[in-house]
N, C-alpha and C positions, 0 to 999 in steps of 0.2 A: 572501418566502425565510421558508419554514415549519421546514423541514428538508433538515440538510447532511450529508449524508456524509464520512467523511475514512477514506482509509484508508491503512495503514502496516505496512513493514517493518524499520524500522530505521533504512534509511539514511540519507545526507546529502538527499536529494532527499525522501525523505518525509518529513522533517523539516520544510522547505519547507514540503511541500503541508500539514502538520498546524498549522506558523505562522498559513501564508497564509488554511489553512481556519475559524481559530481568529478571526482577526482580521474574516474576513468573518461567522462567526456571530453574535460581537460588535455586529458595527454593524449586523447585520439581525436583533436578538434574535431568533435560530433553534433551534432545540432540534438538539443538537450527537451523533452518532453515529463515534466513530472503533472502526475493526476492524482485525484482523489476521488474515490466515488465512496457517495451516500447514501442510504437505505432511499429503497419508495417510499415502504411505512414504519410509522416510530410507533411500535406498542406502547400502547396507554398500561397506565401503570398499574391502577385497580381495575379490578372484572375479568369480566369472561365467564361463563357459562357454557362446562360442556369444553367442547374442542376448540370455539371459536375464544381468540380472545378480541378486543376492541382495540381499533387501530388509528391511525390519524395518516394522511398524504402526509410526506415528511417536505418541507418547503426546504429550498436550502437555504442557510443561516450562513452567523457570523463564525459559528465555528469551521461550518465548512469552507469557507471564502480564507479564512485565515491560518486556515492548514495549505493553502497552495501560498495566499501572504508571506509565511513565515519561508516555507522551502525556499520562492521566487527571490525575498530578501541574504539567506544563507548562500543562495548560488552567486550572488553578485559579489557578496563577501571573498568569495570564491573564483570570481571573475569568469564564473560563467552563464552568460545566456540561455536561460527556460523559457520554453512556453508552457502556461498550465493550462488542465483546462478537468474543468469538476463533472465528473458524472455522477451518474445515477441509477444504480438494479443492484447487481449480486455483481460481490465485488469482481472474485474469477473471470466472468463473462464479459462483465467490463472492458478488466485489462485487457484480455486476450481482444477485443474485438476491436479498443482503439489501437493496440499494437500492429494489428492486420490493417488498420485503415491507412496509419503513418506507414505499414509499411516501417516496422523498426527492426534492427540488426538484432537489439538487443533488451531485453523487459529483464529489469532490477526491481525486486523487492524482499522486503523484509520479514524473516521469521521469527514470532517470539519464543521458539521453542516449546512448546504444551508435553511436546510428545506421543507415542503412539498413542498409546491410548484417549486421551484427550485428545487429537486430533480426529483419531476414530469417532466421536461421539460429538465435539463440538464443531467441524470439518478447519482448512487450514487453509487461509487464502491462498500462502504462495503454495502449497501440496496442488490447486486446484490447479492454479495457471501454470508450475511443470507441466501438471500434464493436458492440460488441454493446445496448450503454445505449440507451434508448427515453428517459431520462434525459436530461438536461445533464450536460457529463461537462468538467471543469476543470483538464487537465492542469498540474501548477508542473512546469517545469525548472528544475534543478539550478543555481545558479547560482555553485557549485565550477567554476573554471578553469584545466585541468592547462596547467603553461608550456610551452610547445612549444619548440625547441631559440632560445636567441640571444633570445626574448621571455619577459622578467619577470612572472613570478605577480602 
């Protein structure tokens, strides 16, 4: 394996995917890329008449850059060199396109595990990457389990 692409959005499952991807990259001595995809627009919190809610163009901010900085620092702790890239657009589309542009051998993404119903309503970035990509995709499902009634965490 020569190149691994790891996508992050700052969530706990994305961090687990980052950790797994970095461990795999170290084991394989693979060139490693970490990407974050920012939205094109930010919806405005108030307003909207009819079907159109007002929105502003998203400008890259410290949150966007910070996710990649944190990922690079975590990689350095694991002694893995990474290249980071901040992208903008539809997360699944951008991840798949970037993987193609670097000829990635593997794409690693985290999954929040919303379940089939929630994913059908909200969409699933990991699921979309899996279905759109012509490259192998490894989905790391978050290991954090919430406590159910009467079941200790």
